[in-house]
C-alpha positions as CSV (number, residue, x, y, z in Angstrom):
1,M,0.1,0.0,0.1
2,N,1.2,3.2,-1.0
3,A,1.5,5.1,2.6
4,N,1.6,8.4,1.2
5,L,-2.1,8.1,0.2
6,A,-3.4,6.8,3.4
7,Y,-5.9,8.4,5.2
8,C,-4.6,9.6,8.7
9,G,-7.6,11.9,9.9
10,N,-9.1,11.8,13.4
11,S,-12.4,11.1,12.1
12,N,-14.7,9.7,9.8
13,P,-13.6,10.9,6.5
14,I,-16.2,11.0,3.5
15,A,-14.4,10.4,0.4
16,T,-13.2,6.7,-0.8
17,M,-11.0,5.3,-3.7
18,T,-10.7,2.5,-5.1
19,H,-7.3,0.7,-4.4
20,N,-5.6,-2.8,-5.8
21,S,-6.2,-5.6,-3.2
22,S,-2.9,-7.6,-4.3
23,M,-1.6,-7.0,-1.0
24,Y,-4.2,-9.1,0.9
25,S,-3.6,-11.7,-1.8
26,R,-0.9,-13.1,0.9
27,H,-3.3,-14.2,3.7
28,P,-4.7,-17.6,3.4
29,L,-7.0,-17.0,5.7
30,L,-8.8,-14.3,3.8
31,A,-11.3,-16.5,1.5
32,F,-13.5,-13.3,1.7
33,A,-10.9,-11.1,0.6
34,T,-12.5,-7.6,-0.3
35,S,-11.2,-4.9,-2.5
36,V,-9.7,-2.1,-0.3
37,L,-11.0,1.3,-0.5
38,L,-8.7,4.2,1.1
39,L,-9.9,7.1,3.1
40,F,-8.5,10.2,2.0
41,V,-10.5,12.8,2.8
42,L,-11.0,14.7,6.2
43,T,-14.6,16.2,7.3
44,T,-18.5,15.1,7.6
45,D,-21.0,16.9,9.2
46,C,-23.0,13.2,9.7
47,L,-25.6,14.7,7.7
48,A,-27.3,11.1,6.4
49,K,-29.8,10.8,4.5
50,K,-33.1,9.5,5.9
51,V,-33.3,5.4,5.0
52,A,-35.3,2.5,5.6
53,P,-33.6,0.1,7.9
54,E,-32.3,-2.8,5.9
55,A,-34.2,-5.4,5.5
56,F,-33.6,-8.6,8.0
57,N,-32.0,-11.7,6.4
58,E,-30.6,-14.2,8.8
59,D,-28.4,-15.7,6.3
60,R,-27.0,-12.1,4.9
61,N,-26.0,-11.7,8.7
62,R,-24.6,-15.2,9.0
63,L,-22.2,-13.8,5.9
64,I,-21.1,-10.8,7.6
65,A,-20.3,-12.7,11.0
66,L,-18.1,-15.2,8.9
67,I,-16.6,-12.4,7.0
68,L,-15.8,-10.6,10.1
69,S,-14.4,-13.6,11.7
70,R,-11.9,-13.9,8.7
71,Q,-11.3,-10.4,7.6
72,L,-10.3,-8.8,11.3
73,P,-7.6,-11.2,13.0
74,A,-6.0,-11.2,9.5
75,Q,-6.0,-7.8,8.1
76,H,-6.1,-5.5,11.8
77,F,-3.0,-3.8,12.4
78,S,-3.0,-5.8,15.8
79,H,-3.7,-9.3,14.8
80,Q,-5.5,-9.8,17.7
81,P,-6.9,-13.5,17.5
82,L,-10.7,-14.3,18.0
83,D,-10.3,-15.4,21.3
84,D,-11.9,-15.3,25.1
85,T,-9.9,-12.0,25.6
86,F,-11.2,-10.3,22.3
87,S,-14.9,-11.8,23.4
88,R,-15.0,-10.0,26.6
89,K,-14.2,-7.0,24.7
90,A,-16.9,-7.0,22.2
91,F,-19.5,-7.7,25.3
92,D,-18.4,-4.9,27.0
93,L,-19.1,-2.8,24.2
94,Y,-22.3,-4.4,22.9
95,L,-23.9,-4.2,26.8
96,R,-22.9,-0.6,26.8
97,Q,-24.5,0.1,23.6
98,L,-27.7,-1.8,24.8
99,D,-28.4,0.2,27.6
100,P,-25.9,3.0,27.9
101,R,-27.0,4.8,30.8
102,K,-28.7,1.7,33.0
103,R,-32.1,2.8,32.7
104,F,-33.7,-0.3,31.8
105,L,-31.7,-3.8,32.3
106,L,-31.7,-5.0,35.6
107,Q,-28.9,-7.1,37.0
108,G,-30.6,-10.5,36.7
109,D,-30.7,-9.3,33.0
110,V,-27.4,-8.6,32.6
111,K,-26.3,-11.9,34.6
112,Q,-28.5,-13.8,31.9
113,L,-26.5,-12.2,28.8
114,N,-23.2,-12.4,30.3
115,A,-23.3,-16.1,29.6
116,F,-22.8,-15.0,26.1
117,A,-19.5,-12.8,27.5
118,T,-16.8,-15.9,25.9
119,H,-18.7,-17.1,23.3
120,I,-18.7,-13.9,21.2
121,N,-15.5,-15.5,19.2
122,D,-17.7,-18.7,18.6
123,E,-20.9,-17.2,17.4
124,L,-18.7,-15.2,14.4
125,T,-16.7,-18.3,13.1
126,R,-19.5,-20.6,12.8
127,G,-22.1,-17.8,11.5
128,S,-24.7,-18.4,14.2
129,V,-25.2,-15.2,15.9
130,V,-27.3,-15.4,19.0
131,L,-26.7,-12.4,21.1
132,P,-28.4,-9.7,19.3
133,D,-31.9,-11.1,19.7
134,A,-31.4,-12.0,23.3
135,G,-30.0,-8.8,24.0
136,M,-33.1,-7.0,21.7
137,D,-35.7,-9.4,23.6
138,V,-34.4,-8.4,27.1
139,L,-33.9,-4.5,26.3
140,N,-37.6,-4.5,24.6
141,D,-39.7,-6.2,27.7
142,R,-37.9,-3.9,30.1
143,I,-38.7,-0.3,27.9
144,R,-42.5,-1.7,27.9
145,Q,-42.2,-2.3,31.8
146,V,-41.0,1.3,32.2
147,D,-43.4,2.5,29.8
148,K,-46.1,1.6,32.3
149,L,-44.4,2.9,35.1
150,V,-44.1,6.6,33.9
151,D,-48.1,7.7,34.2
152,P,-48.4,6.4,37.8
153,I,-45.1,8.1,38.7
154,L,-46.1,11.3,37.1
155,D,-49.7,10.9,38.4
156,Q,-48.6,10.5,41.9
157,G,-46.8,13.8,42.0
158,F,-43.6,14.9,43.4
159,N,-42.4,16.9,46.6
160,F,-40.4,19.4,44.9
161,Q,-38.8,20.5,48.2
162,S,-37.5,17.0,49.4
163,K,-33.8,16.7,49.4
164,E,-33.1,14.1,46.8
165,Y,-29.8,13.3,44.4
166,L,-29.7,11.4,41.1
167,E,-26.4,10.2,40.2
168,I,-26.3,10.6,36.4
169,D,-22.7,9.3,35.7
170,A,-23.3,5.6,34.3
171,K,-20.2,4.6,35.2
172,K,-20.5,5.3,38.5
173,L,-23.9,3.1,38.8
174,D,-24.5,-0.5,38.7
175,F,-27.6,-2.0,36.8
176,A,-30.7,-1.7,39.1
177,E,-31.2,-4.8,41.3
178,N,-35.1,-4.9,41.0
179,M,-37.8,-3.5,39.6
180,E,-38.5,-1.7,42.5
181,K,-35.1,0.1,42.6
182,L,-35.5,0.9,38.6
183,Q,-38.7,2.8,39.4
184,E,-37.3,4.8,41.8
185,R,-34.4,5.4,39.7
186,W,-36.8,6.8,37.0
187,R,-38.8,8.7,39.5
188,L,-35.6,10.7,40.4
189,S,-35.1,11.2,36.8
190,L,-38.6,12.3,36.0
191,K,-38.5,14.6,38.8
192,M,-35.2,16.5,37.4
193,Q,-36.5,16.2,33.9
194,I,-39.6,18.3,35.4
195,L,-37.5,20.8,37.5
196,D,-35.5,21.3,33.9
197,A,-38.4,22.1,32.1
198,Y,-40.2,24.2,34.8
199,F,-36.8,26.5,35.0
200,D,-36.5,26.9,31.1
201,A,-39.9,28.3,31.0
202,L,-39.3,30.9,34.0
203,E,-36.1,32.0,32.1
204,A,-38.2,31.9,28.7
205,K,-40.6,34.2,30.9
206,R,-38.0,36.5,32.5
207,K,-37.7,38.3,28.9
208,Q,-41.1,39.3,29.3
209,Q,-41.0,40.1,33.1
210,P,-37.4,40.4,34.2
211,E,-38.8,40.1,38.1
212,V,-40.1,36.7,37.6
213,I,-36.5,35.2,37.9
214,Q,-36.7,36.4,41.5
215,N,-39.1,34.3,42.4
216,I,-39.3,30.7,41.9
217,S,-42.3,29.5,43.7
218,M,-44.5,26.7,42.3
219,E,-47.8,28.0,43.9
220,Q,-47.0,31.3,41.8
221,H,-46.1,29.6,38.8
222,A,-48.6,26.6,38.6
223,L,-49.6,27.2,35.2
224,E,-45.6,26.4,34.2
225,L,-45.8,23.5,36.5
226,Q,-48.2,21.6,34.8
227,E,-46.9,22.5,31.4
228,A,-43.3,21.0,32.3
229,I,-45.1,17.8,33.6
230,K,-47.1,17.5,30.4
231,K,-44.0,18.5,28.4
232,V,-42.1,15.7,30.3
233,R,-44.5,13.0,30.0
234,L,-45.1,13.5,26.4
235,S,-41.7,13.4,25.4
236,T,-40.7,10.3,27.6
237,H,-43.2,8.0,26.4
238,R,-42.2,9.3,22.5
239,A,-38.7,8.5,23.5
240,L,-39.7,5.0,24.4
241,N,-41.8,4.4,21.7
242,R,-38.9,5.1,19.6
243,L,-36.4,2.8,21.4
244,L,-39.1,0.3,20.7
245,Q,-38.8,1.2,16.8
246,Q,-35.4,-0.3,16.9
247,S,-35.5,-3.1,13.8
248,R,-33.9,-6.3,14.5
249,Q,-31.1,-5.8,11.6
250,D,-30.4,-2.0,14.0
251,H,-29.5,-4.3,17.0
252,Y,-27.3,-7.0,14.6
253,D,-25.5,-3.7,13.3
254,R,-24.7,-2.7,16.7
255,Y,-23.7,-5.6,17.5
256,F,-21.2,-5.8,14.7
257,D,-20.1,-2.6,15.3
258,A,-19.1,-3.5,18.8
259,V,-16.9,-6.4,17.4
260,T,-15.0,-4.6,15.3
261,R,-14.3,-1.6,17.9
262,A,-13.0,-4.5,20.1
263,F,-9.8,-4.1,18.0
264,D,-9.4,-0.5,18.3
265,P,-11.8,2.7,18.5
266,H,-11.5,3.5,14.7
267,S,-12.3,0.2,13.4
268,D,-16.0,0.0,12.2
269,Y,-18.6,-2.3,10.9
270,M,-20.6,0.0,8.9
271,A,-24.0,-1.1,7.4
272,P,-24.9,0.0,4.1
273,S,-27.3,3.1,5.4
274,S,-23.8,4.5,7.3
275,K,-22.1,4.2,3.7
276,E,-24.4,6.4,2.4
277,D,-22.9,9.0,5.0
278,F,-19.5,9.0,2.7
279,D,-20.9,10.5,-0.5
280,I,-20.2,13.9,0.5
281,Q,-17.3,15.2,-1.9
282,M,-14.8,17.6,0.1
283,S,-14.6,19.6,-3.2
284,G,-18.7,20.5,-2.9
285,S,-20.8,21.9,-0.4
286,L,-21.6,20.5,2.6
287,E,-25.2,21.7,3.7
288,G,-26.0,21.9,7.4
289,I,-24.8,22.7,10.9
290,G,-21.1,21.4,10.1
291,A,-20.1,19.0,13.0
292,L,-18.8,15.9,13.3
293,L,-20.7,13.7,15.4
294,R,-20.4,10.5,17.2
295,E,-22.8,7.9,19.0
296,D,-20.9,7.9,22.5
297,E,-22.9,5.3,24.7
298,G,-26.2,6.3,23.7
299,L,-25.2,10.0,23.6
300,I,-24.7,12.2,20.5
301,K,-21.4,14.0,21.0
302,V,-19.5,16.4,18.9
303,I,-16.1,15.4,17.7
304,R,-15.3,18.4,15.8
305,I,-16.5,21.8,14.0
306,I,-15.8,21.7,10.7
307,P,-14.1,25.0,9.5
308,G,-15.8,27.2,7.7
309,S,-19.2,25.9,8.9
310,A,-22.2,27.5,10.3
311,A,-21.5,25.8,13.9
312,E,-18.0,27.7,13.7
313,K,-19.3,30.8,12.4
314,Q,-21.9,30.7,15.5
315,G,-18.9,29.7,17.3
316,Q,-20.8,28.3,20.6
317,L,-20.9,24.9,19.5
318,Q,-17.6,23.0,20.9
319,A,-15.9,19.4,20.9
320,E,-16.9,17.1,23.4
321,D,-20.5,18.5,23.8
322,T,-23.5,16.3,24.0
323,I,-26.6,17.4,22.1
324,L,-29.3,16.4,24.2
325,A,-32.4,17.7,21.8
326,V,-32.9,19.2,18.5
327,A,-35.8,21.5,17.6
328,E,-36.7,23.9,14.9
329,K,-37.0,27.8,15.7
330,K,-40.6,27.5,17.0
331,G,-41.2,24.0,17.4
332,D,-40.7,21.9,20.8
333,P,-37.6,20.0,21.3
334,T,-36.8,16.3,20.5
335,D,-35.1,14.3,22.7
336,I,-32.2,12.3,20.9
337,S,-30.4,10.5,23.4
338,E,-30.2,6.9,22.7
339,M,-31.0,7.6,19.5
340,R,-29.1,6.4,16.3
341,I,-27.2,8.5,14.9
342,R,-28.1,8.6,11.5
343,E,-32.0,9.4,12.9
344,A,-30.3,12.1,15.0
345,V,-29.0,13.9,12.4
346,G,-32.4,13.4,10.3
347,Y,-33.4,15.8,12.8
348,I,-30.1,18.2,13.2
349,R,-30.0,18.7,9.0
350,G,-32.4,20.9,7.2
351,P,-32.9,23.6,4.1
352,K,-30.2,26.3,4.2
353,G,-31.3,29.3,6.1
354,S,-33.3,27.6,8.4
355,E,-32.7,27.8,12.3
356,V,-32.2,24.4,14.5
357,R,-31.7,24.9,18.4
358,L,-29.5,22.6,19.6
359,T,-29.6,21.9,23.4
360,V,-26.3,20.7,24.4
361,Q,-24.8,19.6,27.5
362,R,-20.9,20.9,28.2
363,P,-18.5,18.3,29.9
364,D,-18.5,20.4,32.9
365,G,-22.6,19.5,33.3
366,S,-23.4,22.9,32.1
367,K,-26.4,23.2,29.7
368,R,-27.3,25.7,27.0
369,I,-29.6,26.1,24.1
370,I,-27.7,26.8,20.9
371,P,-29.1,28.3,17.7
372,I,-27.8,28.0,14.3
373,I,-28.8,29.1,11.2
374,R,-28.2,26.3,8.4
375,D,-26.1,26.9,5.8
376,V,-23.5,25.2,3.5
377,V,-20.1,24.9,4.5
378,Q,-17.9,28.1,3.1
379,I,-15.0,25.9,1.5
380,D,-12.8,29.2,1.3
381,E,-12.6,29.2,4.6
382,T,-11.7,25.7,5.3
383,Y,-8.5,26.7,3.6
384,V,-5.1,27.7,5.0
385,K,-5.0,31.4,6.2
386,S,-2.3,33.7,7.1
387,T,-1.9,37.3,8.3
388,V,0.9,39.2,10.1
389,L,1.5,40.4,13.6
390,K,3.1,43.0,15.6
391,S,5.9,42.0,18.0
392,G,7.3,45.2,19.4
393,K,7.4,48.3,17.3
394,N,9.3,47.3,14.0
395,T,9.2,43.7,14.0
396,N,6.6,41.4,11.8
397,I,5.5,37.8,13.0
398,G,3.8,35.6,10.8
399,Y,0.9,33.9,11.2
400,L,-0.5,31.0,9.6
401,R,-3.4,28.6,10.2
402,I,-3.9,25.2,8.7
403,P,-7.4,24.0,9.4
404,S,-6.7,20.2,7.9
405,F,-4.6,18.7,5.1
406,Y,-7.0,18.7,2.7
407,R,-6.4,17.3,-0.7
408,D,-9.1,16.8,-3.8
409,F,-8.2,13.3,-4.8
410,A,-11.3,12.9,-6.9
411,A,-9.8,15.8,-9.0
412,Q,-6.4,14.9,-9.1
413,N,-7.2,11.2,-10.4
414,D,-9.0,12.8,-12.8
415,G,-6.5,15.2,-14.2
416,K,-8.0,18.2,-13.4
417,D,-6.5,21.3,-11.3
418,S,-6.9,20.3,-7.4
419,R,-6.6,22.7,-4.5
420,N,-4.6,21.1,-2.0
421,V,-2.9,22.0,1.5
422,T,0.6,22.2,0.5
423,D,0.3,24.3,-2.4
424,D,-2.1,26.6,-0.6
425,T,0.6,26.5,2.4
426,M,3.4,27.4,0.0
427,A,1.7,30.4,-1.3
428,E,0.5,32.2,1.8
429,L,4.5,31.4,2.9
430,V,5.4,33.8,0.2
431,K,3.4,36.3,0.9
432,L,4.4,36.4,4.5
433,K,8.0,36.7,3.1
434,K,7.3,39.6,1.1
435,Q,6.4,41.2,4.3
436,K,9.6,40.5,6.0
437,I,8.5,38.5,8.9
438,S,11.1,37.5,11.4
439,G,9.4,34.6,12.8
440,L,6.6,32.8,11.7
441,I,3.3,30.8,14.5
442,L,2.0,27.6,12.7
443,D,-1.6,27.1,14.3
444,L,-2.5,23.4,14.0
445,R,-5.0,23.6,16.8
446,N,-8.3,21.9,16.1
447,N,-6.5,19.9,13.0
448,G,-8.0,16.6,13.2
449,G,-5.5,15.6,10.2
450,G,-6.2,14.5,6.7
451,A,-3.9,13.9,3.8
452,L,-0.5,12.2,4.7
453,T,1.1,12.9,1.8
454,D,0.7,16.5,2.6
455,A,2.0,16.3,6.4
456,V,5.1,15.0,4.8
457,K,5.4,17.9,1.9
458,I,4.7,20.4,4.6
459,S,7.3,19.3,7.1
460,G,9.6,19.6,3.8
461,L,8.9,23.4,3.4
462,F,11.1,24.1,6.6
463,L,13.7,21.4,6.3
464,P,16.5,20.6,3.5
465,G,15.3,17.5,3.1
466,G,15.3,14.1,5.3
467,P,12.9,11.5,6.9
468,V,9.9,12.5,8.4
469,V,7.4,9.6,9.5
470,Q,7.6,6.1,9.6
471,V,4.9,3.8,8.4
472,K,4.4,0.4,10.1
473,D,2.0,-2.2,8.3
474,A,0.3,-5.1,9.7
475,Q,3.0,-7.4,8.5
476,G,5.8,-5.0,10.6
477,T,7.5,-3.9,7.5
478,I,8.4,-0.2,8.1
479,R,8.7,2.3,5.4
480,V,10.4,5.8,6.0
481,L,8.5,8.4,4.2
482,E,11.3,11.5,3.3
483,D,10.9,15.0,2.3
484,D,13.0,14.7,-1.1
485,D,13.1,18.5,-1.9
486,P,16.5,20.4,-0.7
487,D,14.9,23.7,-0.7
488,V,13.7,25.3,2.1
489,A,10.6,27.5,1.7
490,Y,11.1,29.1,5.0
491,D,14.1,29.0,7.1
492,G,13.2,31.6,9.8
493,P,12.1,30.6,13.3
494,V,9.1,28.5,13.7
495,I,6.8,28.2,16.5
496,I,3.7,25.6,16.5
497,L,0.6,25.9,18.4
498,V,-1.5,23.0,19.0
499,N,-4.2,21.3,21.3
500,Q,-6.0,18.3,22.4
501,F,-7.9,18.0,19.2
502,S,-4.6,18.5,16.8
503,A,-4.5,14.8,15.4
504,S,-3.1,12.3,13.2
505,A,-1.4,14.5,10.2
506,S,-0.8,17.0,12.2
507,E,1.0,15.5,15.1
508,I,2.7,14.0,12.5
509,L,4.1,17.7,11.0
510,A,4.7,18.8,14.7
511,A,6.3,15.6,15.9
512,A,9.0,16.2,12.9
513,L,9.9,19.7,13.2
514,Q,10.0,19.3,17.3
515,D,12.0,16.0,16.3
516,Y,14.6,18.4,14.3
517,K,14.3,21.0,16.5
518,R,13.1,23.0,13.7
519,A,10.1,24.7,15.9
520,F,9.0,25.0,19.3
521,V,5.7,23.5,20.4
522,I,3.5,25.2,22.5
523,G,0.2,23.7,23.9
524,G,-1.9,21.8,26.5
525,E,0.0,18.8,28.0
526,H,-0.9,16.4,25.0
527,T,-2.1,16.3,21.5
528,H,-4.7,14.0,20.3
529,G,-2.6,10.9,20.1
530,K,-4.2,9.2,16.8
531,G,-1.3,7.6,15.1
532,T,-2.8,5.1,12.8
533,V,-4.3,4.7,9.3
534,Q,-7.3,3.2,8.3
535,A,-8.8,1.5,5.0
536,M,-12.1,0.6,4.2
537,M,-13.2,-2.9,2.7
538,D,-16.4,-3.3,0.5
539,M,-17.7,-7.0,2.1
540,N,-19.4,-7.2,-1.2
541,K,-16.7,-7.2,-3.7
542,N,-14.5,-10.6,-4.6
543,L,-17.3,-12.9,-2.5
544,P,-16.1,-16.7,-3.4
545,L,-19.3,-17.8,-4.5
546,L,-22.1,-16.3,-6.7
547,E,-24.7,-17.7,-4.6
548,L,-23.7,-15.3,-1.8
549,Q,-23.8,-12.2,-4.1
550,K,-27.7,-12.8,-4.1
551,Y,-27.9,-11.0,-0.7
552,D,-28.6,-7.2,-0.3
553,D,-25.7,-4.9,0.5
554,L,-23.4,-6.0,3.3
555,G,-21.7,-2.9,4.2
556,A,-18.2,-1.9,4.5
557,L,-15.2,-2.7,7.2
558,K,-13.1,-0.1,8.5
559,L,-10.3,-0.8,10.3
560,T,-6.8,-0.1,11.3
561,I,-4.0,-1.1,9.1
562,Q,-0.7,0.9,9.7
563,K,0.6,2.7,12.4
564,F,2.8,6.0,12.3
565,Y,6.1,6.4,14.1
566,R,8.5,9.4,14.7
567,I,11.7,9.5,13.5
568,N,13.3,9.3,17.0
569,G,11.3,5.9,16.7
570,G,8.3,6.5,19.2
571,S,4.6,6.4,18.4
572,T,2.1,9.2,17.7
573,Q,-0.2,6.7,18.5
574,Y,-1.9,6.7,22.3
575,K,0.7,9.6,23.9
576,G,0.4,12.5,20.9
577,V,3.0,14.7,21.0
578,E,4.1,16.2,24.1
579,P,4.7,20.3,23.7
580,D,7.7,22.0,24.4
581,L,6.1,24.4,26.0
582,V,2.8,23.5,28.3
583,V,0.3,26.2,29.0
584,P,-2.9,26.2,30.7
585,S,-5.8,25.4,28.4
586,M,-9.8,25.1,28.8
587,F,-9.8,21.5,27.5
588,D,-7.3,20.6,30.3
589,Y,-10.1,18.8,32.4
590,L,-11.5,17.1,29.0
591,E,-10.9,13.3,29.4
592,S,-10.6,13.7,25.2
593,G,-7.7,11.8,23.2
594,E,-6.4,8.4,22.3
595,K,-5.8,7.5,25.8
596,F,-9.2,8.1,27.0
597,M,-10.7,5.9,24.2
598,D,-11.5,2.3,24.6
599,Y,-9.1,-0.5,23.5
600,S,-7.1,1.7,21.6
601,L,-3.9,0.8,20.4
602,P,-0.9,1.2,22.7
603,W,2.3,3.3,22.7
604,D,5.6,1.9,21.6
605,Q,8.3,2.3,19.8
606,V,10.8,1.1,16.6
607,R,14.2,2.3,16.0
608,N,14.7,6.0,15.3
609,V,16.3,7.2,11.6
610,D,19.3,9.3,11.5
611,H,18.7,12.8,10.7
612,A,20.5,15.7,11.0
613,Q,19.3,18.4,13.3
614,W,18.1,21.8,12.1
615,R,21.3,24.3,11.4
616,G,19.6,27.4,11.2
617,V,18.4,29.9,13.7
618,R,16.5,28.0,16.3
619,F,14.8,28.1,19.8
620,N,17.0,27.1,22.7
621,A,14.1,25.0,24.3
622,D,15.2,24.9,27.9
623,K,15.9,28.7,27.9
624,A,12.4,29.4,26.0
625,Q,10.5,26.8,28.1
626,Q,11.9,28.5,31.3
627,E,10.6,32.4,29.8
628,G,7.2,30.6,28.7
629,K,6.5,29.6,32.0
630,Q,7.2,32.7,33.6
631,W,4.9,34.7,31.3
632,A,2.5,32.3,30.9
633,G,2.3,32.2,34.8
634,E,2.0,35.7,35.4
635,N,-0.6,36.6,32.5
636,A,-3.8,37.3,33.8
637,L,-6.0,35.4,31.0
638,F,-4.2,32.2,31.9
639,K,-4.5,32.8,35.3
640,K,-8.5,33.0,34.9
641,I,-8.3,29.9,32.7
642,T,-6.3,27.7,35.3
643,E,-9.2,28.9,37.7
644,E,-12.2,28.4,35.5
645,T,-10.6,25.1,34.3
646,A,-10.5,23.6,37.7
647,K,-13.7,24.7,38.3
648,A,-15.2,23.3,35.4
649,K,-13.1,19.8,36.5
650,A,-15.0,20.4,40.0
651,R,-18.3,20.6,38.4
652,S,-17.8,17.7,36.1
653,E,-16.7,15.3,38.7
654,Q,-20.2,16.2,40.4
655,T,-22.1,14.0,39.1
656,R,-24.5,13.5,41.9
657,I,-27.4,16.0,40.8
658,A,-29.4,17.4,43.5
659,V,-33.1,17.0,42.7
660,F,-35.2,19.3,45.0
661,L,-36.6,23.2,44.1
662,D,-33.8,25.0,45.9
663,G,-30.8,22.7,45.1
664,M,-31.3,22.9,41.3
665,W,-31.9,26.5,41.3
666,Q,-28.8,27.0,43.0
667,Y,-27.2,25.1,40.4
668,R,-28.1,26.4,37.8
669,Q,-27.5,30.3,39.4
670,D,-23.9,28.8,39.7
671,L,-23.5,28.0,36.4
672,E,-24.5,31.1,35.0
673,A,-22.2,33.3,37.3
674,T,-19.5,30.9,36.4
675,R,-20.4,31.8,32.9
676,K,-20.7,35.5,33.3
677,E,-17.0,35.6,34.9
678,A,-15.6,33.4,31.9
679,L,-17.4,36.3,29.5
680,A,-16.0,39.3,31.3
681,A,-12.3,38.0,31.7
682,G,-12.7,37.1,27.9
683,I,-12.2,33.3,28.0
684,L,-15.7,32.8,26.6
685,Q,-17.4,34.7,23.5
686,D,-20.6,36.7,23.9
687,E,-23.3,34.6,24.1
688,T,-26.0,37.2,25.8
689,D,-28.7,35.9,23.0
690,E,-27.9,32.2,23.1
691,E,-31.9,31.5,23.2
692,A,-33.1,34.0,21.0
693,K,-30.8,35.2,18.2
694,P,-28.1,33.6,16.5
695,R,-24.9,35.7,17.2
696,K,-22.4,36.6,14.3
697,G,-18.8,35.6,14.6
698,K,-15.9,37.3,14.9
699,K,-13.9,37.1,12.1
700,W,-11.0,34.5,12.3
701,D,-7.9,37.3,12.5
702,E,-9.9,39.6,15.2
703,T,-9.3,37.1,17.8
704,L,-5.5,36.4,17.9
705,G,-5.1,39.9,20.0
706,T,-6.4,38.3,22.8
707,D,-5.7,34.7,22.1
708,P,-3.1,33.6,24.8
709,F,-1.4,31.0,23.0
710,V,-0.6,33.4,20.1
711,Q,0.4,35.8,22.8
712,V,2.9,33.8,24.6
713,G,4.3,32.8,21.3
714,L,4.8,36.5,20.2
715,Y,6.6,37.0,23.5
716,L,9.2,34.3,22.9
717,M,9.1,35.5,19.2
718,K,10.7,39.0,20.4
719,D,13.5,40.4,18.8
720,T,13.7,38.0,16.1
721,I,15.5,40.4,14.0
722,K,18.3,39.9,15.7
723,A,18.2,36.0,16.3
724,D,21.8,35.6,17.3
725,T,20.8,37.7,20.8
726,S,17.2,37.3,20.8
727,V,15.8,35.5,24.2
728,G,15.2,31.7,23.9
729,L,17.0,31.7,20.2
730,S,20.5,30.3,19.6
731,P,22.1,30.3,15.9
């Protein structure tokens, strides 16, 4: 496989290309060998088409199981065997997606299903799958029982003054011991939902009557209370009914996905309907809000915001946010928790110019309603950008932002002119050099990756040739990818900015320039840590027997086939890139990155590759680190970020929620006070109209003057005209 063409983004890419499958013919186990579809492009807003669920066919699912049993251990990078250890991993993932918030199954149900925990490997190799049916039956029985409990609980009423608490972190909960305990869990949950809806109604009423907010008495707002109860009753029954509508094939598809994710979090089984999500081309337009989403234990989470999208322009939706409900501008919100992602995005997407309102929960537990005007992605906003910043009176410092490693492979293969990130970066460097910059800040924050070939080529713009990254395949063969161009496009000092959402190709670039001591890296404690390559195989290709082709579309298998290593021998997988200067970040408290993902591949290392360190002007890392730490420690904004991050971390750990009138009201008031403090400190952007009118975001370069990451970079770049005497630099 040509590693230069491999996809190395931190998301589900959307463009594919058929590739010669001869590399797999060496494996005797691959009786069901399929053509390989390499994944090239970054970014999708997951705007799936609404499609009817696949019709259930038992023989078709047996065939899928057999293909997975042969393809996964033979072709996955780890070559993990289908043994009892694998089975336990797959069962753990299966159980968590079956009842992710532990709202239905009892301990006895789990014990019953646990009989399958070490037999998933046997099910797959025999092609006789039983667990999805068993899980579906027991789950649906419990959902029907819960549905019958809802009205009696609501009709009985609540003592909203009684000080009660509800644990909302499923990881801290066990499954309910019996139906009485499950009923009590639902009683507290319904009480919490009613209080939430009641306070939301008061907040809305405040807009017309500001004095109302001072009084939360339910006696004086009886109408709002009754409306809240009615709203919760309807939404709960609707959500339970929706869960019962999941088809038998849905349950099998999720089972197959759990099987593949037991190998690593970036391997997936994609049912035919999921494959349709990959039809959007990077060179076209993406209509909707522009957020990459994933299912995470029953919830819809944001992976990243697409540059140039409606969500980015609006500015409030962030990576790691959980979308709880979706509503049109004047409509009632629809709860999308425990909804399949293809169904959830059916509510989120809509015509250009229409407004969608997302009820979002931040990782720290705070909630807000975010209005976004749907639009197509402005492609120009996804490209490389640059500007000149001032450091002192007479010093120009270049700022270059690379949002992703984009490349239009489709146009390239058709012989057409195709835009790519390398050419755009080169063009921006030429513009900056004409303005006589004395240093360059290269911003890779929130860059989820993309085309590996461009990570290598862009590294070469700053190096006089040499190795950039090592790629190891599933057979243990290591290939060194090199910059073969001795020309250096820019030879001045370079600072690279990264964060926890810098992944894959951006990690390769940052690691290479760091290993050559060509650049000084500033960021949080680590980058994302995705050091793997995925390939997608069409399971319909090259089936061995003609009669097997009578089945409907079998779907596709995306699996990890290669791993990246730095030229110093260490993998970028799991650990990511550790910056030379670690500064406070609002993301520090988040458990975001490869090391926090289930069954991610471990860090390891191979031999280093000989390389000559950069001989031009470069940072004295120890000195720059010392001075950068001192500056960041004295900077008011970094101090405030540290304070707010500590508060957010404390809130995120307080998962036992007060479920009574005064307690929930105080919690909401505390969150609002914290938000206002952050706004006043300049940490958050203005959200004063978040529930009324979508705000217009600032232009991309208007925020650089108050961006502490950029400012510490400018501080370390000072006096770079005299590089041999400037602070932190050495010839």
